[in-house]
C-alpha positions in Angstrom: 12.2 -28.1 124.7 14.7 -25.3 125.6 15.8 -27.3 128.7 16.6 -30.3 126.4 18.6 -28.2 124.0 20.6 -26.7 126.8 21.3 -30.1 128.3 22.4 -31.5 124.9 24.7 -28.6 124.3 26.2 -28.9 127.7 26.8 -32.6 127.0 28.7 -31.7 123.8 30.5 -28.6 125.1 30.6 -28.6 128.9 31.9 -25.0 129.2 29.4 -23.6 126.5 28.7 -20.0 127.0 25.8 -17.9 125.7 25.4 -14.2 124.9 22.0 -12.6 125.3 21.1 -9.2 123.8 19.3 -7.0 126.4 17.3 -4.0 125.4 17.1 -0.7 127.2 13.5 -1.4 128.0 14.3 -4.8 129.6 17.2 -3.6 131.8 15.2 -0.6 133.0 12.5 -2.9 134.4 12.9 -2.8 138.2 12.7 -6.6 138.4 15.2 -7.3 135.6 18.1 -8.6 137.7 15.9 -10.8 139.9 13.9 -12.2 137.0 17.0 -12.8 134.9 18.8 -14.6 137.8 15.6 -16.7 138.5 15.5 -17.8 134.8 19.2 -18.8 134.9 18.5 -20.8 138.1 15.3 -22.4 136.5 17.3 -23.7 133.6 20.4 -24.6 135.7 22.7 -22.2 133.8 25.7 -21.0 135.6 26.0 -17.2 135.6 29.6 -17.6 134.6 28.5 -19.0 131.3 26.3 -16.0 130.4 27.2 -12.7 128.8 24.6 -10.0 128.5 25.0 -7.6 125.6 24.1 -4.0 126.0 24.5 -1.0 123.6 26.2 2.3 124.2 22.9 4.1 124.0 21.9 2.5 127.3 24.2 4.8 129.1 23.2 8.1 127.7 20.1 8.9 129.9 20.2 6.3 132.6 23.8 6.2 133.7 23.2 6.7 137.4 20.8 3.8 137.5 22.6 1.5 135.0 26.2 1.6 136.5 25.3 0.2 139.9 22.9 -2.3 138.3 25.6 -3.6 135.9 28.1 -3.8 138.7 25.6 -5.9 140.7 24.9 -8.2 137.7 28.6 -8.6 137.1 29.2 -9.5 140.7 27.0 -12.6 140.2 29.5 -13.9 137.6 27.6 -12.7 134.5 29.8 -11.0 132.0 28.8 -7.7 130.4 29.5 -6.9 126.7 29.3 -3.5 125.1 27.7 -4.2 121.7 28.1 -2.2 118.6 31.1 -0.4 120.0 32.3 2.6 118.0 28.9 3.6 116.7 27.5 5.4 119.7 28.5 8.1 122.1 30.8 6.6 124.6 33.7 8.7 125.6 37.0 7.0 126.6 36.6 8.3 130.1 33.1 6.7 130.4 34.5 3.4 129.0 37.0 3.4 131.9 34.2 3.5 134.4 31.9 0.9 132.9 31.8 -2.5 134.4 32.3 -4.4 131.1 34.2 -7.5 130.2 33.9 -7.4 126.5 33.8 -4.9 123.6 32.1 -5.9 120.4 33.5 -4.1 117.4 30.6 -3.1 115.2 30.3 -4.8 111.8 30.5 -1.4 110.1 34.2 -1.3 110.8 34.7 -5.0 109.8 32.9 -4.7 106.5 35.6 -2.5 105.0 38.6 -3.8 107.0 40.2 -5.3 103.9 39.7 -2.3 101.6 39.9 0.6 104.0 43.1 1.5 105.8 41.1 3.6 108.2 38.7 0.8 109.1 41.6 -1.6 109.5 43.4 0.8 111.8 40.2 1.5 113.8 39.6 -2.2 114.4 43.3 -2.6 115.4 43.1 0.4 117.8 39.9 -0.9 119.4 41.5 -4.3 120.0 44.6 -2.7 121.4 42.6 -0.4 123.6 40.4 -3.3 124.9 43.5 -5.3 125.8 45.1 -2.3 127.5 42.0 -2.2 129.7 41.9 -6.0 130.3 38.7 -6.3 128.2 38.1 -9.1 125.7 37.4 -7.9 122.2 34.9 -9.6 119.8 34.6 -8.7 116.2 31.2 -9.1 114.7 30.3 -9.3 111.0 33.1 -11.6 109.9 32.1 -12.9 106.5 35.4 -13.8 104.9 38.5 -15.8 105.9 40.7 -12.8 105.1 38.8 -10.7 107.6 39.2 -13.4 110.2 43.0 -13.8 109.5 43.6 -10.0 109.7 41.8 -9.6 112.9 43.6 -12.6 114.3 46.9 -11.0 113.6 45.6 -8.0 115.6 45.0 -10.3 118.5 41.2 -10.2 118.5 39.8 -12.6 121.1 36.4 -13.6 119.8 34.7 -13.7 116.4 31.1 -13.7 115.2 29.6 -13.8 111.7 28.5 -15.6 108.6 32.0 -16.9 108.0 31.3 -19.3 110.9 27.6 -19.8 110.6 24.3 -18.1 109.6 22.0 -17.6 112.6 20.5 -20.9 113.7 17.3 -22.0 115.4 18.0 -23.5 118.8 17.3 -27.0 117.7 19.8 -26.7 114.7 22.6 -25.8 117.2 23.0 -29.4 118.3 23.7 -30.5 114.7 26.0 -27.6 114.1 28.0 -28.4 117.2 28.2 -32.1 116.3 29.4 -31.3 112.8 31.9 -28.5 113.6 33.3 -28.9 117.0 35.8 -31.7 117.6 35.0 -33.9 120.6 
């Protein structure tokens, strides 16, 4: 069934990409990289169409193991996203050394972006910093058009949230694409 859904999605959007949340427990499994790549191969998914999302907490205790592993994963064409950015413990110097392609601004900053000058400036700063480092920036938790419009003026690259869609079951994705994406 999953294979059918992927094939239908690819037929509607040939360059469809997918982000997958990876837990600390998963990535610390010694066979993670091999198993993950085998799964992509099994379903004929190009690594270039996959982004794995990891959280800042992943780097606190296991930095020496994680950095080389993420570099190896990234070398296969898979993108790395730092999820919930701004809520953890990353220093700017650590951010410089991480092999990441995308920063996800945590929804806690987005929730107040229209009412709080501080939240608005923080989001704008994260977007500017990401672009300075040649990293795409995704804002999560977009629930209103005004949030989207403001972030768009800041140059945000990608958006996620209920403004676009509630979470969908895989089989509902086909209908959503047909109804919302011009062919």
